[in-house]
N, C-alpha and C positions, 0 to 999 in steps of 0.2 A: 371439237370438230373431228379429231382423229377417231374418237370412239364412235361417233355417228357414222363416219365413213366406213369403219369396219363392219358395222351392222348392215349397212347397205350392200357391201361387197359380199357378205356371207349369206344373203337371202337365197331362198330357193324359189324358182318361178314355175308354176304349173300353168300351162297355157292350153287353150282350145285350138290353137293353130299357130303358124309362124307369126312372130311379132317383129316388126321392124324397129330398129333403134333410131329414134328421131330426137333431136335436140329440142328441149322444151323452152318456151318463152311465155311471158305473161300475155302476149298477144294471141296465144293459141289455147286459151283456157278451155274453150268448148271441145277442142280435139284432144287435149292432153291432161284433162283433169283426172287425178287419182283419188281413190277413197281409202281411208284408213278404217278398217272394220275392227272395232274393239269389242272383245268378248266380255261376258259378265264377271269373269274371275281375273280380268286383266286391267284393273282400274288404276294402276300405278301411274304416277306423274311422268316417269321417264319411259313411257311406252315406246318401243323402238319404231313403231309406225309413225308416231308423231315426230320423232327425231329425224325421220327421212322425208317428211312431207312439208309442204309450204302452206301455211295457214291462209295466204292470200289467194291461192288457186285451187287447193285440194279440199276435200270434204272429209268429215268423220261420220261414221255410221255405227249405230247401236241397233241390235235386233233382239227382241224378246221372243223366244220360240216356245210355243205350247208343246210341240213334240219333244223338245229337249227337256222341258220342265216335267214331262210325264214319263220319262225313261224309267224312273222309279217314283214311288210316292214320296217325293221330297217333303220334309217337314215344312209346314206353312211358314214358320219363322225364317227358314232358310230362303224360301222364295221371296218373302218380303225383303230380306236383307239384300239379295242379289238385284231384284228389280228396282228397289228404292236407291241403292247405291249407284246403279247404272244411270238412273234418271238424274240423280244429283251430279254425277260426274259429267253427264252430257251438258247440264246447265252450267257447270263450272267452265267447261271448254268453250261454250258460247260466250261467256263473260271474258274469256281470254282472246276472243276474236276469231275462233274457228267457226266454220259453217258446219252445223251438226244436223244430221238427219236421224230421227228416232222412230223406229217401227215398234209400236206397242204390240202386245201379244198377237202373234201371227201363227199360222199353222206349223211352219218349219223354217229353218234357216234357208233352205233352198227356195221356198216360196218367197220369203222376204227378199232375198237377193235377186231373184228373177224380176220381181216388181221394181226393185230399186234400179237395176241395170236398164230396164226398159225406159225408166223415167229420166235417169241422169247420165247414162252411157259413159261410165268411167273408162279410162284407158286401161287401168288395172286396179286391183284391190289388194292393199297391203294388210296382212294379218300376222299377228304374232303366233308362234307355234301353240296350238291348243294343248292344254294340260292333260287331256284324255287321249289315250293311245288310239282308239278306234276313230275318234273324231279327226285326229291328225292324219291318220291313214286315208281318210275319206276325202281329203282336200283335192287331189287330182281329179277325182270323179266329179266333185262339186264344181270345179273350174269348167269342166266340159259341159256340165248341165246348164250353167248360167252364161256360157260363151264369153267369159272374160278371164284373163290371166289372174291367178292368185300369187302374189309375191309373199312368200312365207319367211318371216324374220325370226331369228332365234330368240327364245325367251331370255329375259334378264331378271326373272323374279326369284332366282336362287343364287347363292354364293358360289356353288360348284356346278359347272356345266355337266351335261349328260356324258359328253365325250371324255371329260376329265375323270369322272367317276368310273366310266367303263375302262379306261386305261389303268386306273388304280386297282379295280377288281380283277382284271385279267381273266384267267381261266379258273380262278379259285372255286373250289367246291363249297366253301363256306366263307361268309364274310362276318367280321366282328365290327360292330358299330364303334367300339372303343378305339380300334385302330384307325378307323376313318376320322373319328373325333379328334384324336391327337394330331393327325396329319393336317387337318383343316385348321386347328388352332395354331400350329406352327406356321403354316403358310400365311395365314391372315394376321399373325402376331397378336392373337387375342389371349389375354391373361398369360403372356409369355415374358419372361425376364430377358434382359439383354444377352445373357449367356445361353439362352435357349431353353432354360428350365421352366417348368410351369410355375406360375405365381403361387406362392404358399408352399411350394415343395411337393405338391401332389396334383395328379391329373383330375381327380374327383374327390369329393368329400361326402361320399355316401354314408359313412359311419356317423356323420353329424346330421345327415338329412333324412334319417329314418326314425324319428321320434314317434312314440306310440300315442294313442288317444288318451291313455291315462296321464301321460306327461303333459299333453296339451290341456286337458281339463284342469290340471293343477296350476298351469301357467297363467290362466286367466288373461291370455293375450287378447287385446281388443281387435275385432275384425272390422275392416272398412271395405265393404263391397264396392264394385265398380259403380260409377254414377249412371243411373238410368237416363236414357235420352228420350225426351218427350217427342213423339212423332210430329213432324210438321205437316203442311198440307200435302206435299208430294207423297210422303210416307203414308198419310191417312188414305189417300186415293189408292195406293198400292195395297194396303191392308184390305180395303173394301173389295178390290179386284181379286185378290188371292182367295178371300172367303167365298166369293161368287164362282170363280173359275176352278178352284181346287178344293172343294168342300170335303172330299173324302181323304185328303192327305192328313197325316198326323199333326197334332198340335193345334193351337188357336192363334191365328194371326193377330188378334186384338192384344195379345200379351207382348208385342214387340217393343223392345227397349234398347236395341243395339245401335252403335254408331253407323251412319250411312254416308258421312262425308270425311274428307281428309282431316279437317279441323277437329271433328269429334273423335276420330281415331287417335290422333296425337294426344288429345286430352285423356283418353283411356290409357294410353301408354304412360303418360306422366302420372296419372292417378295410381297405376300399379307400382311404378318405381317409388313414388313418394309414400304410399300407404301400405303396401303389402309385400314388396320385394324383400325387405329386411327379415320378414318372418317366413318367407316362402320355403327356404331350405329345410329347416327342422320339421315343418308340418306339411310338407308337400305330399306325403303318403297317407295322411290322416283323412278319415271320412267321418262326417257328423250329420245327424238328422237335422233338417231345417237349415243347413248351412251349405248351399250348393257350390259356393265359390271358395270359401275360406281364404287362403292367401294366394290363390292361383291368378294368372294374368287375364284370362279370357281374351287373349289377343289373337288366337289362331283363326277365328272367323274373319278377322280383319286382314291378317297376314295373307290368308289364302285367296283373297280376292284383290289384293294389291293396295288396300287403303294404308297399310304399313309395309315397310320393307324389313327383311331380316337384319340388314346392316344397322339400321337405326335402332332397332330393338336391342341388339347386342351392345351397341355403343351407349345407349341410355343406361343399361344395367351396369356395364363396366365403369362408366363415369360415376355412378352411385357408389361403387366400391372405392374408387380412387378418392372420392370426397369424404369417405367415412360414413356415408348415409346407409350403407348396407354391408353386411359381413360377406367375406369371400365365399363361404360355403353356400349361401343363398344365391349369390351372383353366379357362381360356377354352375350350380344346379340349373338355373334358368338358361344360361348360355348353352349348356349341353342339350337342352331341349330344342334350341333353335339351330345351332350349327352341327349338333350331333344327330339327334333323331330326325328332325325335319328334313335335313339335307340327305340323310342316309336313306330314309324310306322313299324319297323321290328318286334317288339314284337306283335303288333296287327295282322300283317300278319300271323304269325305262330300260334297265339292264335285262330284266326277265320277261317283259312283255314281247309278243303276245303269249298267252297261256298261263302266266303266273296266277292270275285270278281264278283259274279253274283247278288248281292243284288240290289234292285230297290224300296226302300220304298216309294219314291215319285211318283212312277208309271209313269216315264218319258219314252216316246217311240218315240220321234221324230227322224228322220234320221239326220245324221251328214251332214251339208252343204258341198258341194264339194269344196267351196272356202277356206276351212281350209287347203287345200293343195296348194293353189295358191295365197292366200292373196288378191284376187280380191273382195274387199268390200269397200263401201264408208265410213264405220266407221273407222276413221283414227287410233284410238287406237288399234283396232283389226288388221288393215293392218300393222301398224308398228311392232307390236309384232309378227305377223305371218311371215312377211318378215324376221325378225331377226331369228326366229327358223328354218325357211326353209334354210336360209343361213348358220347358225352356229350350229344348234342343241342345242341352249341354250337360255333360258330366266331366269331372276332371279325370286324369289319366288312370289313377288307381281304381276308381269306380268302373271305368271302361274295361280295364284289364283284369283286375283281381276279384270283381264281383260278377259283372256280366260276362266277361270273356272267360273267366274261370268256369262258370256254369256251362257256357257253350262248349268248352273243351271237354269237361268231365262228362257231359251228357251226350257227346258225340253227335252234335247237330251238324248237318250238311254245310260245309264251308261256303258254298255259293249262296245259301239262304242267310247265313250269318252276315256275309259281306253285304248282301242287299239290305238287311235290316240296319246295319250300322250306317250305310249310305243314306237310307231314308231318314234316320232319326236325328242326325246331328247337323247343326248349322254350319260347322266347319268341314263337312264331309265332301270330298272330291275323290275321283277315282284313284289318283296317285297317292292320296293320303291313306285311304282305307285298304287298298290291296295288300301292301306289305304289312301294315299294322295288324290286319285281321288274319290273312293267310299265313304270314310268317311269325309274328309275335304272339298273337292270341291263340291261334289254333294249331300251331306247329305243323300246318298242312303242307309246308314246303320241305318237310323232312329235316329241318334244322339248318336250312341255308343261312338264315339270319338270326337264329336264336339257339344257343347251345343246349338249352333244355326247355321242356314245356313249362309254361307258367301255371302249374297246377297247385292247388292248396286246399286244405281242409278248413273247417270252421275256425280253427285256432288263429289263423292269420286275420280273418275278418274281425274276430273278437278283440284281438290285440290292437288293431288299427282303427276301430270304429266304436260307436255306441249303438250299433244296430242290434246286436244280440240281446241287449238288456230288455228290449220290449218285443222280443220274438217268441212265438209259441213253441219253437224248437229249442232244444238244449244243445249248445255248442260243445259241451263236455261229453255227450253221449255219442258213441260210435254206431250203435245199432239200436233198434227198438222203435216204438211208435213216436217217441219224443226226440229221437236223435236228429241232429241237423243233417239234412240230405247231403251237404257238402262233405261230411265225414265219410259216409259209406260210398259216395260217388268217387271220392278221391282214391280210395283203395281199389275200387272196382276199375278205375281207369288204369292204374298200374298193373292190375291183374290181367286186364285185357291186352295190354301192350308190353308185358314183361319181357318178352324175347327181344323186342326192339330196343328197350332202354336198359337192359341188364348190364351192358358194358359202358353205358354213359357215365363218365366220372362224376357228373353233377347230380345224378339221380339214381345211380346204381344202388346206393344204400337203401333207397325206398323199395326197390325190387327185392333186395335181400331180406328186408324186414317183412315184406309180404310173404315171401316163400317160407319164412320161419314161423308164421302164425299157425296155430292149431287148425286142422282141417275143418272142425266144426265152426270156428269163427269165420274162416274163409267162406264157407257155404252160407252162413247167415248174412254176411256182407253182400255176397253176389246175389242172393235171393232178394234181399231188400232193395238193392240197387235196381235189379231187373223189374221188380214190382213198381218202383217209383217211375222209372223211365218208360215203362209200358203204359203208364197212366197219363203221360204228358199230353 
């Protein structure tokens, strides 16, 4: 009761005019009915609006917005996930005794709300803070347009609040995820011993979690992919609608196999902990053809819309360690993804918006190649990863960062175009997810605010961590020439382009020194071939 009351007391009210405080009673339903508006990425069971509402007198509202669904060309599988999960959540709430109103694909949230208000005349509409900055900022105007107060409740889908993160960040010119991660672990007592030391004597086990593809191939570790979910009638109808209404969006809706209910999501969590968590750590950076998942969890699409909570994911993993079912290195690596990176990028997003998504500190302005939507490239690593994301809306984090992201960085692609592409292509993509990951981590476009060095690499890294190079027409060993892997000369061209910026960076300064010591003839050959490749994109 205390927690619910705190939520109620901390709400913000946007009104179209003065509102009188009047005591509610069940005899005044027609005058004092309120509506809880649940957004498509807020499907968690402890939604703050439901905690404040009365299922006997209040109503619940879901709206599918065509305008929102077309802000960018979202992957068809993401649209199926959101719409089907919304419809299943609405049905679950009806079974719990709530009066639920569901508006299928309408023009916009404003249109849907106006029609709803005319029909039901709620006293006010309760909504959890949207996860998108511009959407959240638009709520006062939306309230005026529909003529009903919007009571905005703080989100509870993260372990660390925006204000707490802001207090921690202060006026720092640079933030380190590792510092945030250690602080959160201490605060929440996750993998922390009674004396305050990290379990196992170390804060991370990266040295044990960076095994190569060669080691993986020799291990012959059995892979158990997530269980595919057969679409039920609700999902089949959504698939049919998405194919009809969004035919030009990437992907194929017919390939949908993700969870859309709370029960299915919990099953996926259990399947990961039981089947893949124990092997996740050592092989988390490995990439393999025809193995899109390997030992990754594929839980982010479910976490990001509320079918799972970060707390229960962390608790399931740490329980596996305590029972001896999974080694500490794997568990810590997974926990770091949840309470480290996930919480960190959300904090950076709200700390730096507006404007963070527009940064371009490396002055990159090249157009996005059209083949990022078709996978028609001779670079096998890119072709494999692109074919996978086009088909499934999913790549694991190393594929996103060290293959796709590495290319975007080295090629100098315009950050806003890269951000749009990532947002379009991934089923787990949301504004708060992609802004810091793309602008800060992948492209170094924030000038190093959240990453101490650019994540640039030549072909050697991809060869070491994958089997992509073995069937590629390019030679990862060659630096220049017609058969040289483009990653090699693009890598040196990148540091040549930005040598003044990174010369004093302790983590990459050696690369600048190496570049400067190369013979002039080799430098010219590298720059010439890089320019030729980039001009042909």
